[in-house]
Every structure is written in C-alpha cells, then in structure tokens.
Backbone bond lengths (Angstrom), bond angles and torsions (degrees), N, CA, C in turn:
res aa  C-N    CA-C-N  psi(-1)  N-CA   C-N-CA  omega(-1)  CA-C   N-CA-C  phi
1 M - - - 1.450 - - 1.526 109.52 -
2 K 1.331 118.12 135.59 1.452 122.05 -170.32 1.519 113.28 -63.92
3 T 1.327 116.76 -39.19 1.456 118.86 -177.13 1.522 112.42 -63.41
4 F 1.323 118.00 -30.06 1.464 119.93 176.35 1.522 110.53 -65.50
5 R 1.331 117.67 -37.33 1.462 120.67 178.73 1.520 110.95 -64.63
6 I 1.339 116.17 -34.78 1.455 120.63 177.74 1.527 110.39 -62.88
7 I 1.335 116.03 -46.27 1.467 120.31 -179.87 1.522 110.30 -63.48
8 I 1.320 117.66 -42.73 1.465 121.53 179.78 1.517 110.79 -61.40
9 L 1.340 117.00 -41.36 1.452 120.98 179.32 1.517 110.38 -60.37
10 F 1.336 116.73 -47.53 1.453 119.30 -179.43 1.517 111.48 -64.48
11 T 1.328 117.02 -40.72 1.464 121.05 -178.91 1.521 110.91 -58.76
12 T 1.323 116.87 -40.45 1.465 121.33 178.55 1.519 110.78 -62.50
13 I 1.337 116.07 -46.04 1.455 121.03 -179.72 1.524 110.40 -65.09
14 F 1.324 115.73 -44.29 1.456 121.15 -178.47 1.523 111.07 -62.75
15 S 1.329 116.98 -40.88 1.465 121.09 -178.53 1.522 110.92 -61.27
16 M 1.330 117.29 -39.15 1.459 121.11 179.10 1.526 110.37 -61.55
17 A 1.325 116.64 -45.28 1.455 120.48 -179.90 1.519 111.18 -68.54
18 F 1.345 117.11 -39.37 1.454 121.12 -178.38 1.523 110.83 -63.26
19 I 1.327 116.42 -45.92 1.459 120.71 -179.62 1.520 110.43 -61.56
20 S 1.324 116.75 -44.11 1.461 120.71 -178.28 1.522 111.33 -66.97
21 S 1.337 117.47 -41.11 1.457 120.18 -178.04 1.520 111.49 -68.36
22 C 1.327 117.92 -27.75 1.463 121.17 -179.30 1.521 112.47 -78.05
23 K 1.324 118.73 -3.52 1.451 120.71 179.18 1.520 111.50 -73.28
24 K 1.357 115.54 -11.90 1.453 119.34 178.43 1.522 109.17 -120.23
25 D 1.353 115.85 171.66 1.457 119.54 177.50 1.524 109.71 -65.64
26 D 1.319 115.79 152.97 1.456 119.50 177.77 1.523 111.41 -70.52
27 D 1.321 116.92 -30.09 1.459 120.23 -178.30 1.520 110.09 -79.15
28 T 1.327 115.77 147.84 1.460 119.40 177.42 1.517 110.04 -88.04
29 N 1.306 115.62 162.27 1.451 122.06 -177.54 1.528 110.36 -66.66
30 P 1.333 118.00 121.37 1.465 119.68 -178.29 1.523 112.29 -72.02
31 N 1.340 118.17 -11.03 1.454 121.70 -177.09 1.521 112.94 -90.86
32 N 1.325 118.16 4.87 1.458 119.45 174.87 1.517 108.93 -127.33
33 N 1.326 115.16 163.38 1.467 119.97 -178.74 1.520 109.82 -120.74
34 A 1.316 116.79 39.32 1.455 120.35 179.28 1.522 109.89 -63.79
35 P 1.333 118.37 124.57 1.472 120.14 176.56 1.525 110.11 -60.60
36 Q 1.318 116.61 137.63 1.454 121.66 -177.83 1.526 110.32 -95.06
37 Y 1.317 115.87 131.77 1.452 120.63 175.71 1.530 108.25 -71.07
38 Q 1.322 116.29 126.32 1.457 121.25 -176.28 1.530 110.21 -98.06
39 V 1.332 116.37 112.43 1.458 121.19 -179.53 1.527 109.59 -81.96
40 K 1.315 115.51 131.90 1.454 120.37 174.96 1.528 109.64 -77.99
41 T 1.317 116.92 138.05 1.463 120.77 176.24 1.531 109.09 -124.11
42 V 1.315 114.78 158.62 1.466 120.08 179.27 1.520 108.84 -120.50
43 T 1.324 116.01 149.56 1.461 122.00 -179.53 1.528 110.07 -86.75
44 I 1.325 116.25 132.07 1.464 121.61 177.37 1.526 108.15 -93.17
45 P 1.332 118.32 116.90 1.477 120.20 -179.43 1.524 111.41 -57.44
46 E 1.322 116.21 143.44 1.466 121.41 -175.40 1.525 112.28 -61.17
47 A 1.335 116.68 -40.89 1.470 119.52 -178.54 1.517 111.50 -62.90
48 M 1.315 116.62 -33.76 1.460 120.95 177.52 1.526 110.33 -74.29
49 A 1.321 116.40 -45.56 1.466 120.84 -177.16 1.523 112.01 -62.23
50 Q 1.341 117.36 -34.63 1.454 120.85 -176.23 1.524 113.75 -91.19
51 S 1.322 117.06 -6.81 1.453 119.97 -179.09 1.527 111.09 -71.37
52 S 1.334 116.55 140.11 1.468 121.36 176.79 1.525 111.67 -92.29
53 D 1.326 116.75 -0.19 1.459 120.64 -179.63 1.533 109.67 -66.41
54 P 1.334 119.03 130.71 1.477 121.68 -178.58 1.524 112.95 -57.49
55 G 1.334 117.57 -36.31 1.456 120.09 179.23 1.509 112.17 -66.86
56 A 1.336 116.95 -38.96 1.457 121.19 177.39 1.521 110.33 -67.58
57 Q 1.324 116.91 -41.16 1.461 120.27 179.80 1.527 111.93 -66.31
58 M 1.336 116.82 -31.39 1.460 119.01 175.24 1.526 110.06 -65.03
59 A 1.327 116.86 -40.90 1.463 120.60 176.41 1.532 110.54 -61.65
60 V 1.334 116.39 -42.73 1.464 120.91 177.77 1.526 110.55 -60.47
61 N 1.335 116.53 -41.73 1.469 120.28 179.30 1.524 111.53 -59.59
62 Y 1.322 116.54 -41.58 1.464 119.31 -179.92 1.526 111.58 -68.37
63 L 1.322 117.46 -38.63 1.462 120.17 177.60 1.524 110.86 -67.60
64 N 1.331 116.82 -38.79 1.466 119.69 175.16 1.522 111.06 -63.72
65 M 1.327 116.07 -37.50 1.456 120.87 176.63 1.526 109.99 -55.05
66 A 1.319 116.75 -45.81 1.462 121.05 179.64 1.527 111.21 -65.59
67 N 1.324 117.43 -45.12 1.463 120.60 -176.70 1.524 112.54 -69.27
68 N 1.325 117.24 -29.69 1.462 120.48 -178.46 1.529 113.48 -73.79
69 L 1.305 117.09 -4.29 1.460 119.85 -179.92 1.523 111.84 -66.49
70 A 1.337 117.10 -12.66 1.459 120.44 178.19 1.524 111.78 -57.96
71 V 1.339 117.15 -27.41 1.469 120.32 179.73 1.518 110.94 -59.35
72 Y 1.329 117.01 -40.14 1.464 119.79 -179.37 1.519 111.38 -64.65
73 S 1.333 116.74 -40.04 1.462 118.61 178.86 1.519 110.96 -67.31
74 N 1.351 117.27 -31.48 1.463 120.08 176.73 1.520 111.46 -61.00
75 M 1.333 116.70 -32.41 1.460 120.12 179.14 1.519 111.73 -63.89
76 M 1.343 117.24 -21.57 1.463 120.60 -179.54 1.525 112.63 -92.33
77 S 1.321 117.28 7.95 1.461 121.17 178.86 1.519 109.98 -96.78
78 P 1.338 119.15 119.68 1.466 120.24 176.96 1.519 111.02 -55.83
79 P 1.338 118.97 131.19 1.471 121.50 -175.25 1.524 113.01 -73.47
80 K 1.310 114.77 151.51 1.463 120.55 -179.82 1.519 111.66 -70.55
81 S 1.340 117.08 -35.65 1.464 120.60 -171.47 1.523 113.55 -83.79
82 A 1.336 118.10 -17.55 1.466 120.74 -175.79 1.521 110.61 -96.72
83 F 1.323 114.61 156.56 1.457 119.40 173.52 1.526 108.65 -72.63
84 V 1.316 116.26 127.33 1.462 121.37 -178.47 1.521 108.76 -119.69
85 S 1.328 115.85 120.62 1.462 119.07 175.64 1.520 108.73 -93.31
86 Q 1.320 115.56 151.22 1.451 120.96 -176.15 1.524 108.69 -140.29
87 L 1.323 116.11 130.10 1.454 120.19 178.03 1.514 109.76 -150.71
88 K 1.330 115.70 168.50 1.450 120.59 177.65 1.517 109.55 -116.26
89 D 1.325 115.44 137.84 1.456 122.19 179.04 1.517 107.46 -130.60
90 G 1.334 115.58 95.28 1.450 119.18 -175.11 1.517 109.90 66.46
91 G 1.324 116.55 -122.69 1.453 120.46 -179.75 1.503 113.58 -91.08
92 A 1.337 117.64 3.15 1.467 120.85 -177.24 1.522 111.49 -105.02
93 E 1.332 115.35 145.54 1.459 121.79 171.45 1.522 106.52 -105.87
94 I 1.335 117.35 130.13 1.456 121.50 -171.99 1.526 110.34 -119.92
95 F 1.333 115.54 129.06 1.457 122.74 176.16 1.523 108.14 -118.34
96 T 1.317 117.63 138.69 1.462 121.57 177.88 1.526 109.70 -133.34
97 W 1.336 116.42 145.52 1.458 122.17 175.26 1.516 109.21 -159.43
98 D 1.336 116.35 168.26 1.459 122.01 -177.95 1.524 110.75 -113.22
99 V 1.333 114.87 147.95 1.462 122.63 175.47 1.522 107.74 -126.06
100 N 1.336 117.54 124.24 1.464 121.09 -179.74 1.522 108.78 -147.90
101 D 1.339 115.92 112.35 1.465 119.58 179.05 1.524 111.76 -103.67
102 G 1.339 116.48 4.26 1.459 120.25 179.82 1.510 113.72 74.17
103 E 1.313 117.04 6.88 1.464 120.92 -178.80 1.525 110.35 -127.52
104 K 1.336 116.96 -99.90 1.454 120.70 -175.72 1.522 113.78 -92.45
105 N 1.341 116.79 -6.70 1.457 119.66 -173.90 1.523 111.92 -127.03
106 N 1.307 115.37 121.69 1.471 122.68 173.70 1.527 106.45 -153.58
107 Y 1.330 114.71 81.94 1.458 118.79 -173.05 1.528 110.71 -140.36
108 S 1.315 115.29 162.89 1.453 121.49 174.38 1.525 108.38 -106.07
109 V 1.320 114.89 148.25 1.461 121.70 179.13 1.519 109.03 -115.43
110 T 1.314 115.95 132.16 1.459 121.76 170.68 1.519 107.25 -116.66
111 L 1.323 116.65 119.56 1.459 121.99 -179.42 1.526 108.28 -111.96
112 K 1.323 116.12 114.24 1.463 121.92 179.24 1.517 109.04 -102.97
113 I 1.314 116.95 126.97 1.457 121.81 -177.76 1.525 109.22 -125.40
114 T 1.316 115.94 125.69 1.460 121.47 173.72 1.523 107.93 -119.90
115 E 1.315 115.30 149.38 1.460 119.78 -173.65 1.522 110.09 -139.00
116 T 1.331 115.94 136.90 1.455 122.09 173.20 1.527 108.23 -120.63
117 S 1.299 116.28 -176.45 1.465 119.61 178.87 1.523 111.46 -68.95
118 E 1.353 117.67 -19.52 1.458 121.49 -175.30 1.522 114.30 -105.72
119 Y 1.342 117.97 -33.90 1.460 119.47 -173.20 1.523 111.64 -148.35
120 I 1.354 114.25 168.38 1.467 122.38 174.45 1.525 107.44 -120.83
121 H 1.319 116.37 139.48 1.476 122.59 -177.11 1.530 108.69 -122.14
122 W 1.350 116.21 129.88 1.460 122.47 178.61 1.526 110.05 -116.55
123 E 1.333 116.32 143.66 1.466 121.67 171.48 1.526 108.15 -137.93
124 M 1.328 116.64 120.70 1.460 122.49 -178.25 1.522 109.50 -107.15
125 I 1.328 116.57 122.40 1.463 122.75 -177.21 1.524 109.26 -117.34
126 I 1.329 116.29 132.92 1.467 122.31 -178.78 1.526 110.00 -114.03
127 D 1.333 115.36 137.45 1.465 120.69 176.62 1.528 108.60 -135.56
128 G 1.338 116.79 116.68 1.461 120.44 179.97 1.517 111.52 130.05
129 L 1.335 115.54 -157.64 1.464 121.97 -176.55 1.523 109.78 -86.91
130 F 1.337 116.78 115.13 1.456 123.06 -178.22 1.517 108.99 -124.09
131 E 1.342 116.49 113.72 1.467 121.80 -178.29 1.536 111.22 50.34
132 G 1.350 115.19 40.77 1.459 120.48 176.86 1.513 114.54 83.26
133 M 1.336 118.17 -2.70 1.465 122.04 179.40 1.520 110.06 -104.97
134 Q 1.323 117.01 134.68 1.455 121.39 179.20 1.526 108.70 -87.04
135 L 1.332 116.02 115.75 1.458 121.57 -177.31 1.524 110.05 -116.93
136 H 1.336 115.84 148.58 1.466 120.69 179.73 1.527 108.85 -126.22
137 N 1.328 115.44 109.94 1.467 121.76 -179.88 1.533 111.24 44.59
138 F 1.321 114.52 52.13 1.461 121.98 -175.72 1.526 110.63 -89.67
139 T 1.322 116.62 122.45 1.463 121.13 175.09 1.515 108.60 -75.41
140 F 1.329 116.58 108.57 1.460 122.70 -174.33 1.524 111.99 -92.57
141 I 1.334 117.01 -44.77 1.460 121.10 -176.99 1.525 109.98 -133.92
142 V 1.316 115.80 136.32 1.465 122.48 170.50 1.528 106.83 -128.49
143 A 1.331 116.93 126.88 1.463 120.52 -176.82 1.518 110.10 -136.10
144 E 1.320 114.43 153.53 1.464 120.13 177.75 1.516 108.40 -146.09
145 Q 1.311 115.91 136.80 1.458 120.76 -176.35 1.524 109.89 -139.03
146 Y 1.330 115.58 126.27 1.458 119.44 175.93 1.528 109.56 -75.20
147 K 1.310 115.61 140.85 1.458 120.10 -173.21 1.525 113.06 -66.76
148 D 1.331 116.70 -24.26 1.459 118.63 178.40 1.526 112.23 -83.43
149 G 1.361 117.00 1.42 1.458 121.65 177.21 1.505 114.68 76.10
150 S 1.333 118.32 8.72 1.458 120.89 -174.49 1.521 112.95 -78.93
151 D 1.338 117.73 -25.27 1.462 118.91 -174.47 1.529 110.08 -154.30
152 N 1.330 116.47 131.41 1.463 122.48 178.01 1.518 109.26 -134.19
153 T 1.316 117.48 144.47 1.462 121.19 171.44 1.520 108.86 -130.53
154 F 1.320 115.56 148.85 1.462 121.77 -175.70 1.523 106.93 -147.15
155 T 1.331 117.20 113.39 1.461 121.48 -176.27 1.519 110.10 -117.67
156 I 1.333 116.62 128.62 1.462 123.13 177.29 1.527 107.83 -109.97
157 Y 1.320 116.66 131.35 1.457 121.31 -179.69 1.525 110.59 -99.78
158 D 1.316 115.76 153.60 1.467 123.21 -172.61 1.532 110.74 -80.48
159 P 1.342 118.35 114.31 1.473 120.23 179.62 1.529 112.91 -61.10
160 E 1.330 117.04 -26.91 1.457 120.20 -178.85 1.531 112.04 -84.45
161 N 1.335 116.71 -14.20 1.468 121.65 178.93 1.521 108.96 -140.26
162 P 1.351 117.47 75.95 1.465 121.46 -176.05 1.531 112.16 -50.43
163 G 1.331 114.21 136.28 1.452 120.73 -179.52 1.511 113.45 91.13
164 T 1.329 116.59 -9.23 1.466 121.23 -179.43 1.526 110.00 -100.09
165 V 1.317 116.41 132.40 1.466 120.77 178.69 1.517 109.83 -69.56
166 F 1.321 115.86 127.01 1.462 122.94 179.39 1.524 110.42 -88.81
167 M 1.326 114.94 -45.85 1.455 121.09 -177.90 1.523 108.36 -159.91
168 K 1.324 115.63 140.94 1.469 119.95 179.78 1.521 109.81 -131.04
169 F 1.332 115.31 136.81 1.453 122.18 179.60 1.518 109.61 -121.67
170 N 1.313 116.69 145.39 1.460 121.42 174.13 1.525 109.23 -140.00
171 W 1.323 116.44 130.50 1.457 123.09 173.57 1.519 107.79 -112.77
172 H 1.311 116.50 139.20 1.460 120.90 175.41 1.517 108.10 -143.13
173 E 1.322 116.73 134.11 1.453 121.01 178.94 1.516 110.12 -120.82
174 S 1.334 115.51 135.16 1.454 120.87 179.31 1.523 108.90 -150.26
175 D 1.324 116.07 123.29 1.474 122.05 177.27 1.529 112.44 52.15
176 G 1.327 116.59 40.55 1.454 121.13 176.45 1.509 115.41 84.00
177 T 1.338 117.86 -2.77 1.463 122.05 178.62 1.521 109.83 -101.58
178 T 1.340 116.12 133.52 1.462 121.86 178.82 1.519 109.40 -103.87
179 Y 1.339 115.16 128.28 1.457 121.98 176.95 1.527 107.79 -113.23
180 L 1.307 117.44 125.04 1.457 122.08 -178.23 1.520 109.32 -128.27
181 T 1.327 115.90 127.69 1.461 121.11 178.08 1.524 109.45 -122.57
182 I 1.330 116.52 129.92 1.462 123.53 176.46 1.523 107.16 -118.19
183 V 1.335 116.59 126.40 1.461 120.38 -177.90 1.524 109.85 -131.39
184 V 1.333 116.17 128.49 1.455 122.97 164.80 1.533 104.47 -107.85
185 P 1.335 117.99 104.49 1.460 120.02 -172.18 1.534 112.59 -53.47
186 G 1.332 114.67 132.98 1.454 120.33 179.57 1.506 114.06 72.48
187 D 1.352 117.46 12.97 1.458 120.26 -178.18 1.530 112.28 -138.46
188 I 1.331 118.14 -68.78 1.462 120.16 -176.45 1.521 111.52 -137.37
189 Q 1.310 114.47 158.77 1.465 122.67 172.63 1.529 107.51 -143.36
190 V 1.320 116.38 126.62 1.469 121.35 179.92 1.523 108.14 -124.31
191 I 1.321 116.71 127.34 1.460 122.28 179.21 1.527 108.47 -118.85
192 I 1.320 116.29 122.05 1.463 122.54 -178.66 1.521 108.69 -119.34
193 V 1.309 116.21 133.50 1.467 122.06 176.38 1.525 107.75 -126.13
194 V 1.331 116.90 125.00 1.461 121.45 177.61 1.528 108.15 -125.00
195 N 1.309 115.95 120.68 1.463 121.31 -178.07 1.524 111.57 -84.24
196 A 1.305 115.32 166.66 1.459 120.66 -177.35 1.525 112.09 -61.39
197 D 1.338 118.06 -28.51 1.462 120.74 -178.92 1.524 113.41 -86.71
198 G 1.355 117.48 3.83 1.456 121.29 177.82 1.510 114.35 94.55
199 S 1.316 118.07 -11.73 1.465 120.25 174.89 1.521 109.01 -73.76
200 G 1.348 116.41 165.05 1.451 117.15 -178.44 1.509 113.60 -176.09
201 S 1.331 114.08 -172.76 1.465 120.10 -179.41 1.520 109.91 -154.60
202 I 1.329 115.26 159.18 1.470 123.20 177.57 1.518 108.55 -137.27
203 E 1.326 116.59 139.21 1.454 122.35 168.62 1.527 108.02 -129.71
204 A 1.328 117.02 127.41 1.461 122.00 177.26 1.523 108.84 -117.63
205 K 1.332 115.22 130.79 1.456 120.49 -178.31 1.524 109.96 -127.68
206 E 1.335 115.75 152.07 1.455 122.04 178.63 1.528 109.57 -124.56
207 W 1.335 114.82 141.66 1.464 121.10 -177.67 1.522 110.47 -71.91
208 E 1.311 115.67 120.07 1.463 121.34 178.38 1.525 109.51 -142.89
209 N 1.322 116.39 124.55 1.461 121.95 175.97 1.527 112.65 53.32
210 G 1.329 114.79 42.57 1.454 119.76 175.86 1.516 115.82 81.75
211 L 1.343 117.05 9.09 1.458 120.86 -179.59 1.528 110.47 -137.81
212 Y 1.335 116.46 153.16 1.459 120.42 171.26 1.525 107.56 -86.29
213 M 1.333 116.48 113.73 1.459 122.51 -177.59 1.529 110.04 -101.27
214 L 1.324 115.95 135.20 1.456 121.61 -179.76 1.520 111.08 -64.00
215 T 1.355 116.79 128.35 1.460 121.46 177.22 1.532 112.22 -117.01
216 Y 1.335 116.81 -24.42 1.470 120.23 -177.04 1.521 108.99 -157.29
217 K 1.315 116.01 141.50 1.462 120.07 169.41 1.519 109.18 -147.85
218 A 1.318 114.88 154.14 1.469 120.85 -179.78 1.519 108.85 -149.67
219 Q 1.301 115.34 156.09 1.461 121.26 173.16 1.519 108.47 -145.78
220 W 1.320 116.40 147.54 1.455 120.26 -177.34 1.520 110.53 -142.23
221 E 1.320 113.90 158.57 1.453 121.63 179.95 1.528 110.09 -92.66
222 T 1.304 115.76 175.88 1.465 121.08 178.72 1.522 111.48 -55.46
223 S 1.324 116.90 -34.60 1.468 122.07 -179.55 1.524 112.23 -67.27
224 G 1.330 117.33 -18.30 1.461 121.47 -176.28 1.511 113.12 97.03
225 H 1.312 118.05 -8.09 1.461 121.64 176.12 1.531 108.96 -81.80
226 G 1.339 116.29 143.75 1.450 118.30 -177.18 1.512 113.01 -164.28
227 E 1.331 115.36 -163.13 1.454 121.48 178.61 1.515 109.71 -144.38
228 Y 1.337 115.19 164.27 1.462 120.23 -176.35 1.527 110.21 -143.93
229 W 1.337 114.31 161.92 1.457 122.49 178.01 1.527 108.19 -136.83
230 E 1.315 117.45 144.41 1.459 122.58 175.12 1.528 108.71 -122.65
231 Y 1.346 115.87 146.19 1.457 120.77 -173.83 1.533 110.83 -133.70
232 D 1.313 114.52 154.87 1.464 122.10 173.48 1.525 107.11 -140.13
233 N 1.343 115.56 118.79 1.467 121.17 -177.51 1.530 111.93 54.54
234 G 1.322 115.46 38.91 1.446 120.77 176.66 1.516 114.89 83.09
235 E 1.324 117.39 -3.75 1.464 121.21 -178.71 1.535 110.56 -103.86
236 E 1.323 115.93 133.94 1.467 119.89 178.65 1.523 109.58 -67.73
237 I 1.354 115.72 128.53 1.465 119.68 -179.77 1.518 112.09 -118.70
238 N 1.310 117.79 -10.51 1.461 119.77 -179.52 1.520 109.88 -161.00
239 H 1.319 115.87 147.41 1.457 121.37 178.38 1.523 107.89 -152.31
240 G 1.324 115.12 139.54 1.459 119.24 178.93 1.506 111.29 -160.07
241 S 1.318 115.66 179.73 1.468 121.53 179.08 1.519 108.85 -143.32
242 W 1.327 114.76 161.23 1.460 119.85 178.33 1.533 110.66 -136.70
C-alpha cells in the first residue's frame, strides 16, 4: 500500500536526524543567546490515538510525522557540552561548534541567524563527516519564522545531492486554525489542517506521472472520531470510520 511507503520514507529520514541530534546534550548552551526555532505541534485526539482501526492509525502516523519535526530544530541548537563560538558578520549572528561521536559523525556546524522586525532566519551549514557522508560547507537546513507565529518554513536539503531540497515544511496559523504542509519533492505531499476545536483533516498525495495523486485522506470531529478514504490512481479503493 502506497501510504505505508510514505511513512517508511519519513521514518528513515527522521531516524537520521534523531541519531545526529542525540550526539549532543538536549540542553542548549546557556552562554549564548541564539534564538530558538519554535516548532508547531498538533494535538492528537484521544479517540483517534486509541483506535485500533488501520485508517485511524494512519492518521495518527501522519500527525506524529508533523510533531516529530522538532528533532530537526534541535539540531540547530548549540550544545551545552561543546565549545560554541559566537560572532557577528554584518547583520548576521554566527554560532559554530563541533560534533564528533567517534563513529559516523565528525563535523563542524555553522549556524547563521539574521533577524528583522518581522521574522528570524536560520541557516545551518555542515562541514565534515555527517552520517558517514563527507560534506563540504553543505547547507543542510534553512528556516524562517515570523515573530507573530503566523507562518514558519523549514527546508532540509539532501546530503547526497547538495543543492536539492530533501523535504520542506510549512506551518501557517489563521483564526485559530493550523495549516501544515510537508513536501518531499517528486515523492509525497501531506496537508494537515487542525481547527481550534480539535477537529481536522489530512490529505496525503504521491507523485505519479508528473502530478501529486491523492492516496489517503481523513477527517475527524472534535471528539476524535472520524472517517478515512484510500485511493489508487485516483480511484477510491477503501473507506472506513472509527
């Protein structure tokens, strides 16, 4: 089933970031004032989380996918245990530190942060051995967050194909509703909408023949009860409720 492949793909990507982020302390260095990128999270209704229905669990997987993105932002936090240098270059504030686990990771991080009255912009650059790959001044993450919390973007670039977008996330909030889009270019697109009352919807699409084709969608009420649909080549192949 196509939607399972989507989850597996994300899990692989997430695991790489999780392992790398755990090489440092969870706490940030108290001696720097690097602004922290704030990841938006969504609440998973209890009725959905506890349901054994496969369609409900697929919805839970997609919501967990969104919430687990916090690991990537943790990678942009200067570690407490490492020496962190800090300097200013024009309008940018630059933080640098080293990561070395004696195994697959021995690299330096350069974090460039620029700030305006409206938003903060982060750029994370890696140089050295990262998850067994030798990288040279590779821009790994670029993020931007509006200070009023209305709109955030987070772009991860592919270490195996420098300059190519690996995955892109966008959060947008309006009138209490959160809109979250996750895109792996040429592969998947996931759109999540969570309303202020806890109700919401999900649409998952897969790239086929030059288009993103719908493979799964779900919607739920404030109570967490809902229904879902699965598709293959645009045709509905399954429908259920929980």
